[in-house]
N, CA, C and O of each residue as an XYZ file, in Angstrom:
848
protein
N     -15.796     15.573      7.869
C     -16.606     15.169      6.652
C     -16.904     13.645      6.755
O     -17.513     13.098      5.836
N     -16.492     12.940      7.851
C     -16.895     11.580      7.889
C     -18.066     11.383      9.019
O     -18.013     12.000     10.083
N     -19.087     10.508      8.714
C     -20.087     10.268      9.563
C     -19.332      9.134     10.737
O     -18.661      8.206     10.287
N     -19.473      9.270     11.959
C     -18.909      8.529     12.978
C     -19.774      7.348     13.197
O     -19.381      6.373     13.837
N     -20.977      7.437     12.653
C     -22.076      6.302     12.843
C     -22.069      5.117     11.672
O     -22.827      4.147     11.628
N     -21.130      5.419     10.845
C     -20.957      4.485      9.710
C     -20.802      3.037     10.087
O     -20.128      2.769     11.082
N     -21.353      2.098      9.397
C     -20.970      0.795      9.611
C     -20.660      0.003      8.424
O     -21.230      0.288      7.371
N     -19.806     -0.978      8.474
C     -19.390     -1.742      7.343
C     -20.780     -2.438      6.474
O     -20.969     -2.515      5.260
N     -21.628     -2.890      7.618
C     -23.013     -3.418      6.977
C     -23.873     -2.504      6.067
O     -24.691     -2.827      5.206
N     -23.492     -1.332      6.464
C     -24.448     -0.148      5.814
C     -23.602      0.109      4.438
O     -23.987      1.067      3.768
N     -22.572     -0.588      3.980
C     -21.935      0.154      2.713
C     -22.664     -0.644      1.429
O     -23.284     -1.707      1.442
N     -22.434      0.041      0.589
C     -23.310     -0.637     -0.540
C     -22.475     -2.033     -1.124
O     -21.280     -2.278     -0.960
N     -23.445     -2.825     -1.823
C     -22.552     -3.991     -2.518
C     -21.501     -3.748     -3.200
O     -20.594     -4.576     -3.112
N     -21.329     -2.688     -3.979
C     -20.279     -2.174     -4.501
C     -19.146     -1.875     -3.942
O     -18.066     -2.162     -4.457
N     -19.300     -1.150     -2.612
C     -18.263     -0.690     -1.922
C     -17.656     -1.835     -0.960
O     -16.444     -1.938     -0.769
N     -18.521     -2.599     -0.433
C     -18.226     -3.415      0.653
C     -17.196     -4.320      0.471
O     -16.523     -4.576      1.470
N     -16.854     -4.985     -0.811
C     -15.780     -5.652     -1.044
C     -14.440     -5.048     -0.973
O     -13.397     -5.702     -0.984
N     -14.521     -3.759     -0.901
C     -13.165     -3.143     -0.813
C     -12.846     -2.444      0.270
O     -12.033     -1.523      0.188
N     -13.445     -2.783      1.449
C     -13.122     -2.634      2.844
C     -11.867     -2.952      2.994
O     -11.006     -2.132      3.310
N     -11.657     -4.156      2.784
C     -10.327     -5.155      3.413
C      -9.035     -4.281      2.439
O      -8.113     -3.721      3.031
N      -9.112     -4.272      1.271
C      -8.104     -3.608      0.521
C      -7.786     -2.482      0.771
O      -6.601     -2.158      0.705
N      -8.923     -1.445      1.181
C      -8.470     -0.217      1.552
C      -7.944     -0.109      2.853
O      -7.280      0.912      3.032
N      -8.056     -0.903      3.848
C      -7.383     -1.080      5.007
C      -5.984     -1.662      4.826
O      -5.079     -1.140      5.477
N      -5.697     -2.703      4.001
C      -4.339     -3.056      3.880
C      -3.739     -2.002      3.024
O      -2.535     -1.872      3.248
N      -4.197     -1.234      2.139
C      -3.377     -0.199      1.391
C      -3.060      1.000      2.376
O      -2.054      1.673      2.153
N      -3.863      1.291      3.440
C      -3.638      2.125      4.230
C      -2.328      1.872      5.195
O      -1.545      2.754      5.546
N      -2.261      0.565      5.528
C      -1.133     -0.169      6.418
C      -0.097     -0.010      5.707
O       0.927      0.440      6.221
N      -0.158     -0.376      4.277
C       1.345     -0.477      3.515
C       1.777      0.928      3.166
O       2.962      1.222      3.006
N       0.737      1.825      3.048
C       1.077      3.275      2.771
C       1.939      3.939      4.414
O       2.886      4.722      4.479
N       1.381      3.449      5.255
C       2.127      3.981      6.680
C       3.465      3.183      6.461
O       4.510      3.834      6.456
N       3.503      2.058      6.312
C       5.053      1.477      5.881
C       5.846      1.854      5.341
O       6.986      1.862      5.806
N       5.536      2.331      4.101
C       6.280      2.898      2.929
C       6.862      4.329      3.581
O       8.052      4.641      3.570
N       5.873      5.064      4.101
C       6.128      6.411      4.431
C       6.841      6.403      5.807
O       7.345      7.487      6.097
N       6.961      5.604      6.537
C       7.784      5.474      7.723
C       7.031      6.480      8.697
O       6.394      6.000      9.634
N       7.073      7.665      8.539
C       5.934      8.686      9.612
C       5.116      8.947      8.477
O       5.597      9.047      7.349
N       3.718      9.080      8.758
C       2.751      9.580      7.995
C       2.952     10.989      7.776
O       3.346     11.704      8.697
N       2.705     11.457      6.587
C       2.830     12.697      6.071
C       1.569     13.796      6.789
O       0.747     13.145      7.435
N       1.367     14.932      6.779
C       0.752     15.869      7.175
C      -0.768     15.928      6.395
O      -1.872     16.187      6.873
N      -0.413     15.618      5.145
C      -1.885     15.439      4.312
C      -1.707     14.028      3.740
O      -0.617     13.555      3.421
N      -2.886     13.405      3.643
C      -2.892     12.210      2.927
C      -4.077     12.407      1.872
O      -5.139     12.754      2.390
N      -4.083     12.247      0.484
C      -4.834     12.285     -0.476
C      -5.278     10.897     -0.701
O      -4.427     10.008     -0.726
N      -6.711     10.584     -0.891
C      -7.312      9.533     -1.208
C      -8.110      9.675     -2.417
O      -8.898     10.619     -2.477
N      -7.997      8.786     -3.476
C      -8.521      9.038     -4.784
C      -9.205      7.665     -4.898
O      -8.685      6.603     -4.556
N     -10.653      7.843     -5.516
C     -11.411      6.298     -5.814
C     -11.718      6.720     -7.342
O     -12.104      7.842     -7.671
N     -11.525      5.823     -8.074
C     -11.551      5.813     -9.538
C     -12.620      4.707    -10.042
O     -12.679      3.628     -9.454
N     -13.326      4.945    -10.962
C     -14.067      3.969    -11.556
C     -15.401      3.914    -11.003
O     -15.913      4.950    -10.580
N     -16.132      2.601    -10.954
C     -17.472      2.594    -10.547
C     -17.510      3.190     -9.114
O     -18.434      3.929     -8.774
N     -16.386      2.824     -8.192
C     -16.697      3.451     -6.953
C     -17.015      4.922     -6.858
O     -17.571      5.321     -5.835
N     -16.733      5.726     -7.777
C     -17.073      7.241     -7.629
C     -18.378      7.536     -7.718
O     -18.754      8.689     -7.505
N     -19.403      6.371     -8.099
C     -20.687      6.905     -7.928
C     -21.248      6.419     -6.463
O     -22.476      6.446     -6.376
N     -20.672      6.065     -5.524
C     -20.971      5.648     -4.423
C     -20.599      6.237     -3.231
O     -19.584      6.933     -3.251
N     -21.201      6.105     -2.209
C     -20.448      6.886     -0.928
C     -19.235      6.065     -0.253
O     -19.315      5.040      0.424
N     -18.061      6.816     -0.632
C     -16.991      6.338     -0.164
C     -16.331      6.112      1.071
O     -15.372      5.376      1.304
N     -17.206      7.107      2.096
C     -16.667      7.436      3.262
C     -15.931      6.254      4.119
O     -14.819      6.315      4.643
N     -16.767      5.263      4.120
C     -16.494      4.335      4.757
C     -14.929      3.698      4.196
O     -14.063      3.291      4.971
N     -14.829      3.714      3.023
C     -13.477      3.322      2.477
C     -12.385      4.197      3.014
O     -11.340      3.652      3.370
N     -12.502      5.357      3.099
C     -11.656      6.466      3.514
C     -11.322      6.228      5.144
O     -10.222      6.397      5.670
N     -12.398      5.848      5.718
C     -12.162      5.257      7.249
C     -11.358      3.917      7.456
O     -10.661      3.719      8.452
N     -11.514      3.030      6.445
C     -10.886      1.682      6.502
C      -9.148      2.107      5.991
O      -8.217      1.563      6.585
N      -8.933      2.904      5.088
C      -7.619      3.536      4.864
C      -7.002      4.051      5.970
O      -5.831      3.747      6.199
N      -7.720      4.916      6.819
C      -7.297      5.601      8.009
C      -6.868      4.496      9.164
O      -5.835      4.516      9.834
N      -7.920      3.544      9.214
C      -7.823      2.547     10.330
C      -6.520      1.739     10.158
O      -5.688      1.612     11.056
N      -6.408      1.166      8.835
C      -5.138      0.675      8.468
C      -3.739      1.363      8.808
O      -2.813      0.842      9.430
N      -3.796      2.829      8.189
C      -2.735      3.479      8.345
C      -2.146      3.706      9.909
O      -0.988      3.569     10.303
N      -3.258      4.070     10.603
C      -2.935      4.306     12.088
C      -2.623      3.259     12.848
O      -1.949      3.430     13.864
N      -3.098      1.919     12.446
C      -2.730      1.112     13.318
C      -1.465      0.467     13.088
O      -0.832     -0.073     13.995
N      -1.032      0.521     11.719
C       0.247      0.096     11.414
C       1.458      0.365     12.247
O       1.845      1.510     12.482
N       2.092     -0.796     12.721
C       3.317     -0.536     13.666
C       2.856     -0.105     15.003
O       3.782      0.196     15.755
N       1.674      0.001     15.493
C       1.378      0.326     16.762
C       0.537     -0.632     17.350
O       0.013     -1.527     16.687
N       0.374     -0.488     18.603
C      -0.886     -1.323     19.334
C      -2.056     -0.554     19.502
O      -3.002     -1.132     20.037
N      -2.220      0.791     19.115
C      -3.266      1.601     19.343
C      -4.384      0.983     18.521
O      -4.112      0.566     17.395
N      -5.546      0.899     18.966
C      -6.751      0.394     18.515
C      -7.648      1.509     17.793
O      -8.069      2.476     18.427
N      -7.916      1.322     16.444
C      -8.473      2.564     15.650
C      -9.675      2.003     15.165
O      -9.568      0.815     14.864
N     -10.847      2.539     14.994
C     -12.011      1.931     14.531
C     -12.686      3.041     13.394
O     -12.193      4.169     13.362
N     -13.559      2.781     12.677
C     -14.217      3.559     11.958
C     -14.659      4.721     12.772
O     -14.561      5.833     12.253
N     -15.095      4.622     13.886
C     -15.798      5.702     14.781
C     -14.504      6.742     15.228
O     -14.555      7.963     15.086
N     -13.463      6.077     15.736
C     -12.405      7.152     16.086
C     -11.355      7.408     15.146
O     -10.470      8.171     15.536
N     -11.252      6.878     13.851
C     -10.291      7.329     12.988
C     -10.148      8.859     12.547
O      -9.048      9.354     12.304
N     -11.319      9.551     12.467
C     -11.276     10.887     11.948
C     -10.347     11.756     13.065
O      -9.495     12.622     12.863
N     -10.837     11.198     14.271
C     -10.427     12.024     15.654
C      -8.685     11.784     15.723
O      -7.893     12.715     15.867
N      -8.333     10.496     15.602
C      -7.092     10.109     15.468
C      -6.333     11.137     14.341
O      -5.332     11.796     14.623
N      -6.886     11.145     13.236
C      -6.065     12.112     12.172
C      -6.020     13.483     12.836
O      -4.919     14.031     12.884
N      -6.984     14.053     13.309
C      -6.939     15.233     14.034
C      -5.969     15.493     14.947
O      -5.183     16.438     15.011
N      -6.134     14.425     15.737
C      -5.046     14.638     17.042
C      -3.467     14.453     16.521
O      -2.455     14.830     17.111
N      -3.554     13.814     15.338
C      -2.233     13.691     14.782
C      -1.776     14.944     13.918
O      -0.635     15.082     13.477
N      -2.799     15.819     13.740
C      -2.610     17.030     12.887
C      -2.611     16.455     11.208
O      -1.909     17.031     10.377
N      -3.271     15.549     10.922
C      -3.123     15.053      9.692
C      -4.417     15.483      8.863
O      -5.534     15.204      9.298
N      -4.251     16.151      7.689
C      -5.328     16.632      6.700
C      -5.584     15.378      5.800
O      -4.638     14.897      5.175
N      -6.879     14.816      5.712
C      -7.279     13.856      4.951
C      -8.168     14.489      3.739
O      -9.142     15.180      4.038
N      -7.911     14.309      2.678
C      -8.508     14.517      1.240
C      -9.144     13.380      0.471
O      -8.370     12.562     -0.025
N     -10.331     13.228      0.318
C     -10.597     12.335     -0.638
C     -11.729     12.839     -1.820
O     -12.704     13.566     -1.633
N     -11.256     12.184     -3.152
C     -11.984     12.579     -4.118
C     -12.296     11.270     -4.934
O     -11.864     10.143     -4.691
N     -13.158     11.663     -5.978
C     -13.685     10.568     -6.748
C     -13.861     10.793     -8.194
O     -14.526     11.778     -8.516
N     -13.394     10.071     -9.077
C     -13.560     10.257    -10.469
C     -14.005      8.921    -11.286
O     -13.430      7.846    -11.112
N     -14.908      9.065    -12.045
C     -15.240      7.933    -12.802
C     -14.429      7.464    -13.799
O     -14.631      6.351    -14.284
N     -13.427      8.258    -14.211
C     -12.452      7.717    -15.223
C     -11.499      6.844    -14.640
O     -11.029      7.247    -13.576
N     -11.043      5.620    -15.113
C      -9.879      4.989    -14.743
C      -9.693      3.906    -15.856
O     -10.522      3.062    -16.197
N      -8.328      4.120    -16.394
C      -7.944      3.601    -17.519
C      -7.625      2.217    -17.578
O      -7.955      1.572    -18.573
N      -7.022      1.683    -16.632
C      -6.767      0.056    -16.587
C      -7.668     -0.858    -15.626
O      -7.629     -2.085    -15.534
N      -8.402     -0.053    -15.005
C      -9.171     -0.786    -13.751
C     -10.558     -0.281    -13.611
O     -10.885      0.904    -13.675
N     -11.403     -1.377    -13.397
C     -12.752     -0.911    -13.168
C     -13.025     -0.043    -12.140
O     -13.936      0.783    -12.196
N     -12.117     -0.215    -10.991
C     -12.139      0.354     -9.823
C     -10.505      0.476     -9.101
O      -9.833     -0.514     -8.814
N     -10.144      1.643     -8.930
C      -8.808      1.795     -8.289
C      -8.851      2.761     -6.727
O      -9.531      3.787     -6.693
N      -8.157      2.357     -5.646
C      -8.304      3.090     -4.675
C      -6.516      3.651     -4.582
O      -5.593      2.857     -4.398
N      -6.374      4.808     -4.713
C      -5.036      5.418     -4.594
C      -4.869      6.332     -3.329
O      -5.692      7.158     -2.935
N      -3.800      6.069     -2.833
C      -3.391      6.965     -1.511
C      -2.077      7.709     -1.941
O      -1.227      7.054     -2.545
N      -1.880      8.895     -1.699
C      -0.772      9.601     -1.863
C      -0.407     10.695     -0.643
O      -1.300     11.236      0.010
N       0.795     10.910     -0.456
C       1.062     11.877      0.521
C       2.777     12.051      0.790
O       3.562     11.147      0.505
N       3.096     13.029      1.234
C       4.688     13.122      1.027
C       5.358     12.575     -0.316
O       5.004     12.876     -1.456
N       6.290     11.799      0.006
C       6.852     11.411     -1.143
C       6.390     10.119     -1.759
O       7.025      9.731     -2.740
N       5.323      9.353     -1.306
C       4.893      8.293     -1.482
C       3.507      8.048     -2.044
O       2.587      8.822     -1.780
N       3.341      6.969     -2.825
C       1.971      6.877     -3.507
C       1.793      5.159     -3.685
O       2.724      4.405     -3.968
N       0.551      4.795     -3.480
C       0.238      3.368     -3.521
C      -1.329      3.421     -3.907
O      -2.223      4.202     -3.581
N      -1.302      2.321     -4.701
C      -2.907      2.123     -5.468
C      -3.187      0.396     -5.375
O      -2.298     -0.456     -5.366
N      -4.412      0.191     -5.321
C      -4.626     -1.239     -5.198
C      -6.130     -1.122     -5.747
O      -6.792     -0.093     -5.886
N      -6.527     -2.577     -6.047
C      -7.790     -3.148     -6.603
C      -8.211     -4.447     -6.360
O      -7.439     -5.126     -5.682
N      -9.249     -4.972     -6.743
C      -9.652     -6.206     -6.795
C      -9.836     -6.873     -8.117
O     -10.594     -6.453     -8.991
N      -9.087     -7.947     -8.207
C      -9.201     -8.548     -9.633
C      -9.740     -9.913     -9.626
O      -9.722    -10.627     -8.623
N     -10.228    -10.270    -10.785
C     -10.762    -11.800    -10.892
C     -12.026    -11.864    -10.544
O     -12.657    -10.909    -10.091
N     -12.574    -13.253    -10.780
C     -13.986    -13.641    -10.299
C     -13.744    -13.844     -8.556
O     -14.763    -13.764     -7.869
N     -12.898    -14.010     -8.107
C     -12.697    -14.079     -6.621
C     -12.255    -12.701     -6.159
O     -11.778    -12.678     -5.025
N     -12.311    -11.674     -6.742
C     -12.058    -10.393     -6.123
C     -10.614    -10.444     -5.313
O     -10.371     -9.867     -4.253
N      -9.926    -11.087     -5.903
C      -8.556    -10.851     -5.008
C      -8.028     -9.586     -5.022
O      -8.093     -8.880     -6.028
N      -7.436     -9.183     -3.852
C      -6.870     -7.739     -3.470
C      -5.485     -7.873     -4.259
O      -4.768     -8.873     -4.317
N      -5.286     -6.639     -4.843
C      -3.901     -6.550     -5.566
C      -3.487     -5.166     -5.348
O      -4.274     -4.222     -5.416
N      -1.953     -5.031     -5.024
C      -1.335     -3.601     -5.243
C      -0.840     -3.568     -6.502
O      -0.078     -4.445     -6.908
N      -1.269     -2.449     -7.308
C      -1.017     -2.352     -8.466
C       0.101     -1.162     -9.017
O       0.663     -1.158    -10.112
N       0.234     -0.217     -7.976
C       1.141      0.833     -8.168
C       1.874      1.087     -6.814
O       1.350      0.895     -5.717
N       3.042      1.505     -6.997
C       3.704      2.135     -5.678
C       4.717      3.028     -6.161
O       5.614      2.529     -6.840
N       4.737      4.488     -5.888
C       5.675      5.205     -6.208
C       5.803      5.394     -7.723
O       6.901      5.537     -8.260
N       4.622      5.391     -8.407
C       4.785      5.542    -10.067
C       5.393      4.217    -10.700
O       5.771      4.175    -11.871
N       5.440      3.397    -10.037
C       5.866      1.986    -10.674
C       4.721      1.059    -10.729
O       4.043      0.788     -9.738
N       4.501      0.537    -12.007
C       3.333     -0.528    -12.063
C       3.979     -1.824    -11.605
O       5.043     -2.327    -11.966
N       2.999     -2.282    -10.645
C       3.219     -3.730    -10.198
C       2.153     -4.453    -10.208
O       1.186     -3.982    -10.807
N       1.995     -6.023     -9.445
C       1.221     -6.725     -9.504
C       1.401     -7.740     -8.343
O       1.899     -8.840     -8.577
N       1.014     -7.397     -7.125
C       1.483     -8.244     -5.962
C       0.191     -8.336     -5.217
O      -0.712     -7.562     -5.536
N      -0.041     -9.450     -3.984
C      -1.126     -9.182     -3.218
C      -0.549     -8.494     -2.141
O       0.677     -8.502     -2.033
N      -1.344     -7.817     -1.214
C      -0.998     -6.639     -0.002
C      -0.769     -7.698      1.262
O      -1.581     -7.844      2.176
N       0.491     -8.405      1.137
C       0.923     -9.429      1.970
C       1.104     -8.899      3.242
O       1.368     -7.700      3.318
N       1.008     -9.597      4.308
C       1.402     -9.200      5.641
C       2.878     -8.573      5.765
O       3.152     -7.538      6.372
N       3.834     -9.458      5.023
C       5.149     -9.091      5.141
C       5.509     -8.575      3.771
O       5.806     -9.330      2.845
N       5.468     -7.185      3.669
C       5.939     -6.907      2.402
C       6.991     -5.905      2.194
O       6.945     -4.852      2.831
N       8.055     -6.170      1.252
C       9.165     -5.297      1.163
C       9.394     -4.756      0.071
O       9.251     -5.443     -0.940
N       9.782     -3.484     -0.037
C       9.857     -2.706     -1.150
C      11.257     -2.259     -1.381
O      11.687     -1.398     -0.613
N      12.087     -2.742     -2.385
C      13.511     -2.590     -2.714
C      13.420     -1.476     -4.067
O      12.756     -1.515     -5.103
N      14.179     -0.718     -3.658
C      14.604      0.441     -5.033
C      15.713      0.196     -5.350
O      16.561     -0.033     -4.488
N      16.011      0.177     -6.722
C      17.343     -0.499     -7.160
C      17.767      0.377     -8.658
O      16.946      1.067     -9.263
N      18.846      0.235     -8.986
C      19.353      0.650    -10.244
C      18.547     -0.493    -11.401
O      18.263     -1.632    -11.032
N      18.302     -0.095    -12.537
C      17.771     -1.076    -13.190
C      19.072     -1.553    -14.237
O      19.352     -1.116    -15.353
N      19.694     -2.544    -13.480
C      20.646     -3.028    -14.393
C      20.955     -4.669    -13.990
O      20.586     -5.104    -12.900
N      21.544     -5.378    -14.810
C      21.486     -6.838    -14.640
C      22.144     -7.242    -13.052
O      22.919     -6.514    -12.432
N      21.725     -8.325    -12.672
C      22.443     -9.033    -11.539
C      21.866     -8.379    -10.052
O      22.175     -8.888     -8.975
N      21.137     -7.386    -10.148
C      20.711     -6.746     -8.791
C      19.383     -7.677     -8.030
O      19.190     -7.861     -6.828
N      18.617     -8.144     -9.160
C      17.308     -9.051     -8.386
C      18.133    -10.394     -7.975
O      17.833    -11.011     -6.953
N      19.179    -10.803     -8.823
C      19.871    -12.003     -8.226
C      20.590    -11.924     -6.909
O      20.639    -12.880     -6.135
N      21.108    -10.840     -6.693
C      21.759    -10.523     -5.429
C      20.918    -10.480     -4.306
O      21.172    -10.965     -3.204
N      19.666     -9.732     -4.718
C      18.691     -9.846     -3.513
C      18.051    -11.167     -3.178
O      17.804    -11.506     -2.020
N      17.784    -11.922     -4.276
C      17.413    -13.546     -3.888
C      18.410    -14.071     -3.125
O      18.049    -14.635     -2.092
N      19.707    -14.023     -3.401
C      20.685    -14.888     -2.740
C      20.777    -14.308     -1.310
O      21.072    -15.142     -0.454
N      20.619    -13.283     -0.968
C      20.823    -12.588      0.427
C      19.686    -13.218      1.240
O      19.822    -13.798      2.317
N      18.282    -12.974      0.411
C      17.042    -13.486      1.011
C      17.246    -14.885      1.520
O      17.020    -15.232      2.680
N      17.798    -15.845      0.325
C      18.016    -17.296      0.486
C      18.883    -17.627      1.632
O      18.525    -18.435      2.490
N      20.177    -16.929      1.664
C      21.166    -17.351      2.656
C      20.557    -17.174      3.855
O      20.748    -17.989      4.758
N      19.697    -16.023      4.032
C      19.031    -15.903      5.605
C      17.889    -16.672      5.630
O      17.051    -16.229      6.416
N      17.561    -17.687      5.033
C      16.307    -18.584      5.048
C      15.113    -17.850      5.035
O      14.253    -18.110      5.876
N      14.916    -16.864      4.100
C      13.753    -16.100      4.128
C      13.082    -16.447      2.735
O      13.573    -16.233      1.627
N      11.933    -16.992      3.002
C      11.114    -17.528      1.775
C      10.239    -16.570      1.252
O       9.335    -16.078      1.927
N      10.524    -16.194     -0.256
C       9.737    -15.333     -1.020
C       8.422    -16.257     -1.456
O       8.401    -17.318     -2.079
N       7.318    -15.456     -0.892
C       6.070    -15.975     -1.363
C       5.400    -15.475     -2.742
O       4.641    -16.106     -3.477
N       5.879    -14.202     -2.882
C       5.454    -13.356     -4.137
C       6.508    -12.296     -4.403
O       7.219    -11.877     -3.489
N       6.597    -11.920     -5.487
C       7.481    -11.083     -6.105
C       7.170    -10.243     -7.407
O       6.801    -10.868     -8.402
N       7.262     -9.206     -7.453
C       7.049     -8.365     -8.715
C       8.176     -7.131     -9.172
O       8.528     -6.450     -8.209
N       8.589     -6.871    -10.060
C       9.327     -6.002    -10.425
C       8.779     -4.651    -11.313
O       8.474     -4.860    -12.487
N       8.683     -3.620    -10.907
C       8.160     -2.379    -11.669
C       9.189     -1.334    -12.211
O      10.013     -0.902    -11.404
N       9.213     -0.972    -13.259
C      10.111     -0.074    -13.810
C       9.348      1.351    -13.841
O       8.148      1.492    -14.076
N      10.292      2.400    -13.554
C       9.650      3.665    -13.899
C       9.419      4.002    -15.222
O       9.786      3.215    -16.095
N       8.839      5.104    -15.535
C       8.429      5.538    -16.854
C       9.550      5.620    -17.812
O       9.395      5.250    -18.976
N      10.662      6.084    -17.382
C      11.668      6.555    -18.080
C      12.813      5.294    -18.027
O      13.807      5.286    -18.753
N      12.503      4.271    -17.072
C      13.579      2.999    -17.225
C      14.812      3.236    -16.311
O      15.667      2.358    -16.187
N      14.891      4.375    -15.704
C      16.209      4.756    -14.906
C      16.253      3.950    -13.673
O      17.341      3.872    -13.104
N      15.355      3.411    -13.234
C      15.220      2.794    -12.014
C      14.052      1.788    -11.743
O      12.988      1.975    -12.332
N      14.163      0.932    -11.049
C      13.256     -0.090    -10.899
C      12.983     -0.406     -9.495
O      13.810     -0.099     -8.636
N      11.788     -1.051     -9.168
C      11.371     -1.224     -7.559
C      10.889     -2.563     -7.690
O      10.103     -2.924     -8.566
N      11.430     -3.370     -6.706
C      11.196     -4.634     -6.349
C      10.096     -4.648     -5.101
O      10.225     -4.110     -4.001
N       9.182     -5.283     -5.509
C       8.071     -5.605     -4.194
C       8.118     -7.175     -3.964
O       7.896     -7.972     -4.875
N       8.402     -7.515     -2.772
C       8.664     -8.890     -2.346
C       7.830     -9.220     -1.063
O       8.056     -8.719      0.038
N       6.796    -10.162     -1.350
C       6.253    -10.564     -0.192
C       6.935    -11.787      0.354
O       7.339    -12.681     -0.389
N       7.061    -11.815      1.697
C       7.655    -13.144      2.350
C       6.729    -13.897      3.477
O       5.790    -13.371      4.073
N       7.196    -15.239      3.641
C       6.437    -15.793      4.319
C       6.419    -15.581      5.844
O       5.616    -16.067      6.641
N       7.469    -14.756      6.100
C       7.716    -14.358      7.586
C       8.391    -12.904      7.678
O       8.844    -12.507      6.604
N       8.518    -12.154      8.631
C       9.025    -10.871      8.671
C      10.565    -11.176      8.469
O      11.156    -12.119      8.996
N      11.180    -10.138      7.539
C      12.648     -9.961      7.241
C      13.247     -9.453      8.226
O      12.910     -8.336      8.618
N      14.315    -10.193      8.873
C      15.056     -9.761     10.068
C      15.789     -8.471      9.780
O      16.164     -8.134      8.658
N      15.944     -7.842     10.793
C      16.432     -6.244     10.600
C      17.894     -6.557     10.148
O      18.284     -5.713      9.341
N      18.880     -7.586     10.450
C      20.052     -7.527      9.712
C      20.003     -7.980      8.455
O      20.970     -7.751      7.728
N      19.008     -8.623      8.009
C      19.011     -9.027      6.645
C      18.697     -7.691      5.643
O      19.228     -7.516      4.547
N      17.739     -6.823      6.263
C      17.515     -5.568      5.667
C      18.564     -4.850      5.493
O      18.780     -4.413      4.363
N      19.447     -4.563      6.545
C      20.560     -3.756      6.492
C      21.780     -4.327      5.336
O      22.557     -3.625      4.688
N      21.640     -5.962      5.329
C      22.575     -6.394      4.295
C      22.141     -5.881      2.951
O      22.947     -5.407      2.150
N      20.694     -5.996      2.691
C      20.194     -5.344      1.379
C      20.463     -4.150      1.017
O      20.638     -3.723     -0.124
N      20.508     -3.400      2.388
C      20.818     -1.783      2.025
C      22.251     -1.607      1.567
O      22.494     -0.721      0.748
N      23.208     -2.373      2.028
C      24.542     -2.163      1.634
C      24.844     -2.949      0.310
O      25.983     -2.858     -0.149
N      23.928     -3.698     -0.324
C      24.115     -4.352     -1.565
C      24.263     -3.088     -2.810
O      23.562     -2.093     -2.991
N      25.211     -3.480     -3.395
C      25.645     -2.542     -4.615
C      24.382     -2.746     -5.560
O      23.901     -3.804     -5.966
N      23.942     -1.320     -5.818
C      22.839     -1.224     -6.767
C      21.590     -0.952     -6.213
O      20.701     -0.454     -6.904
N      21.420     -1.243     -4.968
C      20.190     -0.931     -4.123
C      20.360      0.316     -3.557
O      21.369      0.646     -2.934
N      19.226      1.146     -3.794
C      19.281      2.649     -3.250
C      18.357      2.822     -1.779
O      18.605      3.663     -0.914
N      17.306      1.873     -1.731
C      16.678      1.734     -0.478
C      15.881      0.523     -0.274
O      15.470     -0.197     -1.184
N      15.685      0.340      1.006
C      14.586     -0.715      1.440
C      13.848     -0.288      2.474
O      14.268      0.263      3.492
N      12.498     -0.610      2.137
C      11.460     -0.215      3.030
C      10.706     -1.418      3.510
O      10.535     -2.315      2.684
N      10.206     -1.582      4.785
C       9.088     -2.717      4.999
C       7.887     -2.123      5.252
O       7.652     -1.480      6.275
N       6.954     -2.352      4.175
C       5.680     -1.953      4.221
C       4.683     -2.691      4.921
O       3.519     -2.292      4.941
């Protein structure tokens, strides 16, 4: 379903600015998933629905397949990599978008992530993870912490990171629709050491920690 001769320069002026955030979302989705699911669904909402978004799908795949590996993935070979891994890729478009002019959503398995560009500078933002509304940049070092929605948990996370000399560059907390759980998304200036991740996982009130 994808043209192998597609080039970034050929993308429309509306689509081209989203190439970077599409690739970043693919990388983050792979990090969240750990192992990519057998089916990946990509949805384009808003003005993007009126344009050829195949190159955005290729950007998502490029980011997802390069995550955590030294494998070189391009717009040209991304569809073949998907085929070789037995991954089905579906992309759909809809002009309706409630909160954003444009929104790119990726879902598959137990995970979902969405992002867009905001402001006059068209800054990339991650605005949804697994049904939680958030607002953080798609940083190189991003950690997703799921926790019980009760007092003190955020403070304990900050203390553990601070004691380990891990600097927090950005952070946001999203709550589920019914408020029973919360999700912290933390961007750090350097990778979080494995032993710190394990310390967080052992912390009371934290249910999971993923490096995206």
